[in-house]
LUMSE-54970 format. One record per residue (C-alpha): x, y, z; residue in three letters. Coordinates in steps of 0.02 Angstrom, whole numbers, plus 50000, padded with zeros to 5 digits. Each point is the difference from the previous one (the first is absolute). Example, Ala and Ser with C-alpha at 12.3 -4.5 7.8 and 13.67 -1.06 7.14 Angstrom:
% LUMSE-54970
(r (50615, 49775, 50390), "ALA"),
(r (50069, 50172, 49967), "SER"),
END
This chain:
% LUMSE-54970
(r (50317, 49764, 49762), "MET"),
(r (50103, 49828, 50044), "ASN"),
(r (50128, 49905, 49888), "ALA"),
(r (49933, 49843, 50003), "THR"),
(r (50085, 49823, 49945), "THR"),
(r (49917, 49831, 49952), "ASP"),
(r (50060, 49929, 50137), "ILE"),
(r (49866, 49956, 50144), "THR"),
(r (50017, 50079, 50174), "TYR"),
(r (49933, 49948, 50177), "SER"),
(r (49980, 50109, 50124), "PRO"),
(r (50147, 49935, 50101), "LYS"),
(r (50131, 50036, 49870), "ASP"),
(r (49951, 50205, 50052), "TYR"),
(r (50058, 49950, 50208), "LYS"),
(r (50139, 50051, 50047), "SER"),
(r (50071, 49886, 50153), "ASP"),
(r (49995, 50151, 50107), "GLN"),
(r (49893, 49988, 50181), "TYR"),
(r (49857, 50096, 49973), "VAL"),
(r (49995, 50134, 50143), "ARG"),
(r (49833, 50081, 50003), "TRP"),
(r (49891, 49978, 50147), "CYS"),
(r (49887, 49842, 50006), "PRO"),
(r (49820, 50052, 49922), "GLY"),
(r (50083, 50164, 49906), "CYS"),
(r (49895, 50008, 49845), "GLY"),
(r (50176, 50039, 49911), "ASP"),
(r (50024, 49781, 50002), "HIS"),
(r (49839, 49993, 49865), "ALA"),
(r (50089, 50136, 49893), "VAL"),
(r (50152, 49909, 49973), "LEU"),
(r (49909, 49836, 49995), "SER"),
(r (49887, 50069, 49841), "CYS"),
(r (50156, 50092, 49930), "LEU"),
(r (50101, 49829, 49992), "HIS"),
(r (49825, 49919, 49914), "LYS"),
(r (49966, 50153, 49878), "ALA"),
(r (50179, 49983, 49949), "MET"),
(r (49996, 49832, 49972), "ALA"),
(r (49848, 50025, 49894), "GLU"),
(r (50062, 50128, 49899), "VAL"),
(r (50149, 49897, 49968), "GLY"),
(r (50125, 50144, 50012), "THR"),
(r (50179, 49908, 50056), "SER"),
(r (50068, 50050, 50182), "PRO"),
(r (50160, 50049, 49897), "ASP"),
(r (49889, 50143, 49894), "ASN"),
(r (49925, 50060, 50170), "MET"),
(r (50067, 50152, 50107), "ALA"),
(r (49899, 50044, 50164), "VAL"),
(r (50041, 50171, 50070), "ILE"),
(r (49952, 50067, 50168), "SER"),
(r (50026, 50144, 50120), "GLY"),
(r (49986, 50002, 50199), "ILE"),
(r (49860, 49915, 50093), "GLY"),
(r (49916, 49816, 50047), "CYS"),
(r (49940, 49970, 49827), "SER"),
(r (50172, 50052, 49926), "SER"),
(r (50080, 49850, 50083), "ARG"),
(r (49912, 49904, 49836), "LEU"),
(r (50158, 49995, 49874), "PRO"),
(r (50088, 49889, 50123), "TYR"),
(r (49881, 49866, 49985), "TYR"),
(r (49989, 49998, 49808), "MET"),
(r (50128, 49912, 49909), "ASN"),
(r (50033, 50130, 49875), "THR"),
(r (50096, 50148, 50000), "TYR"),
(r (49958, 50117, 50126), "GLY"),
(r (50056, 50151, 50087), "PHE"),
(r (49940, 50074, 50174), "HIS"),
(r (50045, 50187, 49978), "THR"),
(r (49950, 50142, 50110), "ILE"),
(r (49859, 50094, 50059), "HIS"),
(r (49879, 50059, 49870), "GLY"),
(r (50120, 49981, 49851), "ARG"),
(r (49945, 49829, 49948), "GLY"),
(r (49914, 50083, 49841), "ALA"),
(r (50152, 50095, 49954), "ALA"),
(r (50108, 49843, 50013), "ILE"),
(r (49870, 49902, 49890), "ALA"),
(r (49985, 50116, 49874), "THR"),
(r (50189, 50014, 49976), "GLY"),
(r (50008, 49807, 49987), "VAL"),
(r (49855, 49981, 49879), "LYS"),
(r (50079, 50148, 49906), "THR"),
(r (50161, 49888, 49990), "ALA"),
(r (49944, 49840, 49980), "ARG"),
(r (49820, 50029, 49910), "PRO"),
(r (50008, 49804, 49951), "ASP"),
(r (49967, 49940, 50172), "ILE"),
(r (49866, 50004, 50122), "SER"),
(r (49999, 50136, 50137), "VAL"),
(r (49884, 49993, 50160), "TRP"),
(r (49994, 50140, 50129), "LEU"),
(r (49944, 49926, 50161), "VAL"),
(r (49950, 50156, 50122), "THR"),
(r (49894, 50053, 50154), "GLY"),
(r (49865, 50135, 50016), "ASP"),
(r (50141, 50092, 50096), "GLY"),
(r (50140, 49969, 49889), "ASP"),
(r (49924, 50026, 49849), "CYS"),
(r (49879, 50143, 50072), "LEU"),
(r (50101, 50093, 50098), "ALA"),
(r (50180, 50047, 49993), "ILE"),
(r (49974, 49899, 49827), "GLY"),
(r (49856, 50073, 49939), "GLY"),
(r (50095, 50126, 49860), "ASN"),
(r (50104, 49866, 49934), "HIS"),
(r (49827, 49880, 49983), "PHE"),
(r (49906, 50119, 49911), "ILE"),
(r (50120, 50048, 49869), "HIS"),
(r (50024, 49813, 49965), "ALA"),
(r (49816, 49995, 49975), "VAL"),
(r (49996, 50143, 49903), "ARG"),
(r (50139, 49960, 49871), "ARG"),
(r (49935, 49820, 49989), "ASN"),
(r (50147, 49911, 50021), "VAL"),
(r (49976, 49805, 49980), "ASP"),
(r (49993, 49955, 50186), "LEU"),
(r (49883, 49896, 50099), "ASN"),
(r (49964, 50091, 50163), "VAL"),
(r (49931, 49895, 50154), "VAL"),
(r (49940, 50116, 50136), "LEU"),
(r (49967, 49912, 50160), "MET"),
(r (49876, 50119, 50101), "ASN"),
(r (49994, 49959, 50177), "ASN"),
(r (49960, 50185, 50044), "LYS"),
(r (50148, 49985, 50150), "ILE"),
(r (50204, 50031, 50014), "TYR"),
(r (50011, 49822, 50064), "GLY"),
(r (50187, 49977, 49977), "LEU"),
(r (50027, 50161, 50105), "THR"),
(r (49864, 49934, 50134), "LYS"),
(r (49834, 50095, 49957), "GLY"),
(r (50009, 50166, 49948), "GLN"),
(r (49839, 50054, 49884), "TYR"),
(r (50035, 50007, 49813), "SER"),
(r (49953, 50107, 49847), "PRO"),
(r (49865, 49863, 49976), "THR"),
(r (49926, 49991, 50197), "SER"),
(r (49834, 50082, 50008), "ASP"),
(r (49944, 50151, 50069), "ARG"),
(r (49987, 49993, 50194), "GLY"),
(r (50128, 49831, 50002), "PHE"),
(r (50071, 49996, 50183), "VAL"),
(r (50193, 49935, 49987), "SER"),
(r (50155, 50040, 50094), "LYS"),
(r (50030, 50143, 49895), "SER"),
(r (49822, 50054, 49988), "SER"),
(r (49953, 49971, 50198), "PRO"),
(r (49838, 50115, 49974), "TYR"),
(r (49956, 49941, 49825), "GLY"),
(r (50078, 50069, 49841), "THR"),
(r (49926, 50149, 49932), "VAL"),
(r (50045, 49974, 49823), "GLU"),
(r (49874, 49914, 49853), "ASP"),
(r (50118, 49835, 49922), "PRO"),
(r (50073, 49985, 49840), "PHE"),
(r (49896, 49900, 49889), "VAL"),
(r (50127, 49899, 49901), "PRO"),
(r (49883, 49966, 49854), "ALA"),
(r (49947, 50190, 49991), "GLU"),
(r (50184, 50040, 50002), "LEU"),
(r (50058, 49870, 49874), "THR"),
(r (49852, 50065, 49860), "LEU"),
(r (50027, 50183, 50052), "GLY"),
(r (50195, 49959, 49938), "ALA"),
(r (49921, 49944, 49845), "ARG"),
(r (50026, 49810, 50048), "GLY"),
(r (49951, 49876, 49878), "ASN"),
(r (49984, 49835, 50096), "PHE"),
(r (49929, 50009, 50167), "PHE"),
(r (49924, 49839, 50104), "ALA"),
(r (49941, 49977, 50180), "ARG"),
(r (50014, 49824, 50087), "GLY"),
(r (49999, 49919, 50183), "ILE"),
(r (50122, 49893, 50091), "ASP"),
(r (49845, 49876, 50036), "THR"),
(r (49968, 49968, 49807), "ASP"),
(r (50140, 49906, 49932), "ALA"),
(r (49909, 49952, 49826), "ALA"),
(r (49963, 50160, 49970), "ASN"),
(r (50166, 50097, 50037), "LEU"),
(r (50100, 49866, 49900), "THR"),
(r (49890, 50031, 49848), "ALA"),
(r (50015, 50194, 50033), "ILE"),
(r (50181, 49985, 50018), "PHE"),
(r (50033, 49888, 49833), "ALA"),
(r (49886, 50148, 49911), "ALA"),
(r (50129, 50126, 50076), "SER"),
(r (50139, 49893, 49922), "ALA"),
(r (49938, 50005, 49831), "ARG"),
(r (49934, 50184, 49998), "HIS"),
(r (50129, 50124, 49903), "ARG"),
(r (50048, 50144, 50101), "GLY"),
(r (49975, 50027, 50203), "THR"),
(r (49875, 49893, 50072), "ALA"),
(r (49958, 50056, 50176), "VAL"),
(r (49918, 49861, 50110), "THR"),
(r (49931, 50040, 50176), "GLU"),
(r (50000, 49873, 50125), "VAL"),
(r (49898, 50026, 50150), "LEU"),
(r (50107, 49885, 50133), "VAL"),
(r (49967, 49975, 50195), "ASN"),
(r (50136, 50050, 50117), "CYS"),
(r (49966, 49885, 50149), "VAL"),
(r (50105, 50099, 50119), "ILE"),
(r (49982, 50193, 49975), "PHE"),
(r (49822, 50001, 49906), "ASN"),
(r (49911, 49835, 50017), "ASN"),
(r (49828, 49994, 49910), "GLY"),
(r (50036, 50164, 49898), "THR"),
(r (49914, 49916, 49843), "HIS"),
(r (49881, 49877, 50083), "THR"),
(r (49839, 50094, 49935), "GLY"),
(r (50055, 49957, 49827), "ILE"),
(r (50087, 49864, 50027), "THR"),
(r (49907, 49873, 50114), "ASP"),
(r (49927, 49856, 49918), "ARG"),
(r (49847, 50038, 50078), "GLU"),
(r (49958, 50174, 49922), "VAL"),
(r (50130, 50012, 49845), "ARG"),
(r (49871, 49951, 49872), "ALA"),
(r (49864, 50147, 50074), "GLU"),
(r (50146, 50129, 50032), "ARG"),
(r (50117, 49987, 49839), "SER"),
(r (49984, 49971, 49821), "ILE"),
(r (50126, 49912, 49897), "PHE"),
(r (50010, 50084, 49823), "LEU"),
(r (50028, 49888, 49842), "ARG"),
(r (50014, 50081, 49831), "HIS"),
(r (49858, 49968, 49891), "GLY"),
(r (49902, 49947, 50142), "GLU"),
(r (49851, 50081, 50082), "LYS"),
(r (50019, 50074, 50162), "MET"),
(r (49919, 49894, 50120), "ILE"),
(r (50035, 49944, 50159), "PHE"),
(r (49915, 49935, 50171), "GLY"),
(r (49982, 49840, 50085), "LYS"),
(r (49853, 49950, 49884), "ASN"),
(r (50061, 50093, 49864), "ARG"),
(r (49856, 50119, 49984), "ASP"),
(r (50081, 50156, 50026), "LYS"),
(r (50081, 50119, 49876), "GLY"),
(r (50081, 50181, 49946), "LEU"),
(r (49894, 50112, 49894), "VAL"),
(r (50044, 50176, 49952), "LEU"),
(r (49855, 50131, 50099), "ASP"),
(r (50048, 50157, 49906), "GLY"),
(r (50192, 50028, 50019), "LEU"),
(r (50017, 49889, 50157), "LYS"),
(r (50018, 49805, 50025), "LEU"),
(r (49841, 49932, 50087), "LYS"),
(r (49984, 49806, 50069), "ALA"),
(r (49813, 49950, 49970), "VAL"),
(r (49938, 49814, 50023), "THR"),
(r (49961, 49915, 49850), "ILE"),
(r (49812, 49974, 49975), "GLY"),
(r (49943, 50133, 50122), "GLU"),
(r (49947, 50189, 49957), "ASP"),
(r (49990, 49963, 49839), "GLY"),
(r (50186, 49963, 49968), "TYR"),
(r (50034, 49847, 49883), "THR"),
(r (50181, 49903, 49929), "MET"),
(r (49986, 50097, 49859), "ASN"),
(r (50026, 50164, 50115), "ASP"),
(r (50152, 49937, 50067), "ILE"),
(r (50170, 50078, 49934), "LEU"),
(r (50122, 49892, 49911), "VAL"),
(r (50197, 50024, 50066), "HIS"),
(r (50090, 50079, 49856), "ASP"),
(r (50197, 49989, 50082), "ALA"),
(r (50070, 50061, 49817), "HIS"),
(r (49909, 50154, 49994), "GLU"),
(r (50131, 50147, 49965), "ARG"),
(r (49874, 50118, 50110), "ASP"),
(r (50036, 49969, 50182), "ASN"),
(r (49846, 50086, 50057), "THR"),
(r (49897, 49846, 50062), "LEU"),
(r (50163, 49906, 50035), "HIS"),
(r (50048, 50127, 50122), "LEU"),
(r (49791, 49984, 50066), "MET"),
(r (50028, 49823, 50028), "LEU"),
(r (50168, 50015, 50084), "ALA"),
(r (49928, 50117, 50123), "MET"),
(r (49853, 49917, 50060), "MET"),
(r (49982, 49969, 50173), "ASN"),
(r (49871, 50044, 50162), "GLY"),
(r (49836, 49925, 49934), "ASP"),
(r (50087, 49943, 49824), "MET"),
(r (50087, 49846, 50000), "PRO"),
(r (50197, 50019, 49976), "VAL"),
(r (50053, 49956, 49820), "ALA"),
(r (50116, 49846, 49983), "LEU"),
(r (50094, 49931, 49846), "GLY"),
(r (50050, 50087, 49849), "ILE"),
(r (49930, 50166, 49988), "ILE"),
(r (50104, 50077, 49871), "ARG"),
(r (50116, 49929, 49860), "ASP"),
(r (50017, 50109, 49846), "VAL"),
(r (50146, 49982, 49879), "ASP"),
(r (50125, 50149, 49978), "ALA"),
(r (50171, 50040, 49937), "PRO"),
(r (50123, 49948, 50156), "THR"),
(r (50154, 50110, 50043), "TYR"),
(r (50138, 49893, 49949), "GLU"),
(r (49932, 49977, 49816), "GLU"),
(r (49991, 50171, 49974), "SER"),
(r (50119, 50081, 49885), "PRO"),
(r (50060, 50115, 50093), "LEU"),
(r (50050, 49865, 50136), "ALA"),
(r (50082, 49896, 49852), "ALA"),
(r (50096, 50157, 49946), "ARG"),
(r (50061, 50009, 50192), "HIS"),
(r (50070, 49819, 50000), "VAL"),
(r (50082, 50030, 49822), "ALA"),
(r (50095, 50138, 50070), "LEU"),
(r (50058, 49934, 50159), "TRP"),
(r (50033, 49832, 49938), "ARG"),
(r (50119, 50080, 49868), "HIS"),
(r (50082, 50114, 50106), "LEU"),
(r (50183, 49977, 50045), "GLY"),
(r (50121, 50085, 50116), "GLY"),
(r (49986, 50122, 50126), "GLU"),
(r (49796, 50079, 50020), "VAL"),
(r (50036, 50186, 50003), "THR"),
(r (49902, 50081, 50134), "PRO"),
(r (49899, 50113, 49865), "THR"),
(r (49945, 49837, 49931), "LEU"),
(r (49950, 49916, 50136), "ALA"),
(r (49900, 50142, 50083), "ARG"),
(r (49917, 50021, 49831), "SER"),
(r (49909, 49824, 50058), "HIS"),
(r (49958, 50065, 50168), "ASP"),
(r (50137, 49885, 50066), "SER"),
(r (50183, 50009, 50103), "SER"),
(r (50180, 49993, 49918), "CYS"),
(r (50023, 49811, 49953), "VAL"),
(r (50172, 49950, 50004), "HIS"),
(r (50072, 49843, 49891), "LYS"),
(r (50127, 49882, 50095), "LYS"),
(r (50051, 49910, 49819), "GLU"),
(r (49916, 49941, 49854), "SER"),
(r (49844, 50099, 49954), "PRO"),
(r (49833, 49943, 50107), "ALA"),
(r (49838, 49937, 49918), "ASP"),
(r (49893, 50148, 50063), "ARG"),
(r (49823, 50067, 50010), "ILE"),
(r (49918, 50153, 50065), "CYS"),
(r (49852, 50019, 50064), "SER"),
(r (49915, 50163, 50059), "VAL"),
(r (50134, 50040, 50156), "GLY"),
(r (50033, 49807, 50016), "LEU"),
(r (50153, 49917, 49924), "PHE"),
(r (50013, 49812, 49983), "ALA"),
(r (50168, 49910, 49956), "PHE"),
(r (50019, 49819, 49962), "GLN"),
(r (50197, 50021, 50001), "ASP"),
(r (50051, 49935, 50157), "ARG"),
(r (50175, 50108, 50014), "GLU"),
(r (49921, 50155, 49959), "THR"),
(r (49962, 50121, 50150), "SER"),
(r (49907, 50146, 50026), "LEU"),
(r (50031, 50167, 50086), "ALA"),
(r (49854, 50106, 50050), "GLY"),
(r (49977, 50167, 50093), "ARG"),
(r (49803, 49957, 50024), "MET"),
(r (49986, 49801, 49985), "GLY"),
(r (50063, 49848, 50071), "THR"),
(r (50081, 49852, 49924), "CYS"),
(r (49927, 49846, 50020), "LEU"),
(r (50072, 49827, 49940), "THR"),
(r (49876, 49839, 49963), "ILE"),
(r (50032, 49835, 49969), "PRO"),
(r (49945, 49994, 49816), "PHE"),
(r (50001, 50117, 49852), "PRO"),
(r (49998, 50128, 50000), "PRO"),
(r (50131, 50017, 50139), "ALA"),
(r (49978, 50162, 50061), "ALA"),
(r (49874, 50130, 50014), "LEU"),
(r (50000, 50197, 50027), "TRP"),
(r (49840, 50069, 50097), "ILE"),
(r (49964, 50188, 49964), "GLY"),
END
């Protein structure tokens, strides 16, 4: 959830002065624009917002936000974002990532951030390709996909981000497309207002290495028939003439035409994004083939967040009041490396193998970690 103010902001307040270095026509441009608009709608102060990213084309986004930001290392964005949110629960933290960065090298960090329900807003741009490294298949590439790293086609089934998120006990999952700015902006705004990990998969187009991968869903000529935009409390209706809907046929979802085969509007399911049981949410998120692809907010359930838990509060209290040298024994008890203090006691936070420090004079000495310095509090993070 974001810290908001009474000041009115416009999208330009969130734009940096940096030249946007994505290819012309890349879907990432639309995502950036929608994020600027959503933040203005929610009213989050740029000074109360941090945008974290890993490595990849999508991960350049922090440069284009007039907020605090950190372009980190491959796959570790979720770990960094967890540390930032734990150290500064008062600010809005966004993790911008791609299908390769998030679901391959960063997969373990991602699922545990979701499981812990850290109050993060995750924007997962899915173009089903590694674009920055010039066209290798990614964890979401379809079976049989031919690429530079799979010249005879892939022999693997892809990850489905929704399935992974819900399998990790996620409480918020939404899906949007880069060619529908109005709905994508609304999704980002809802993500910002959600307490806990909010994952938004955005189907984006890579015009250079995987052009048209989502056209069977996103093109205006077919979108109404091939997708369904879900809204909480509304009937699950789709189609160019709004004459199709979803019903349960035994234990499976079925797409029907209203007025045919005895089906009426009363038979059409009503979307309940707030239902705690995720069975139907998963069924909706996994629709493909002959079924319409589900867009919109599929799941939005309130649950306790990691940084609000009593145990996290105890960690905060412990590390903020520690002074002097932290012994290796004490440090290991918190799944960390040795921490050495230069002068005065630091403002310290421990978060499951990750340290976040607000004291810029604090140094980290880790046998297993990497010390990173960033231009906003907390100033250094240790990654386990």
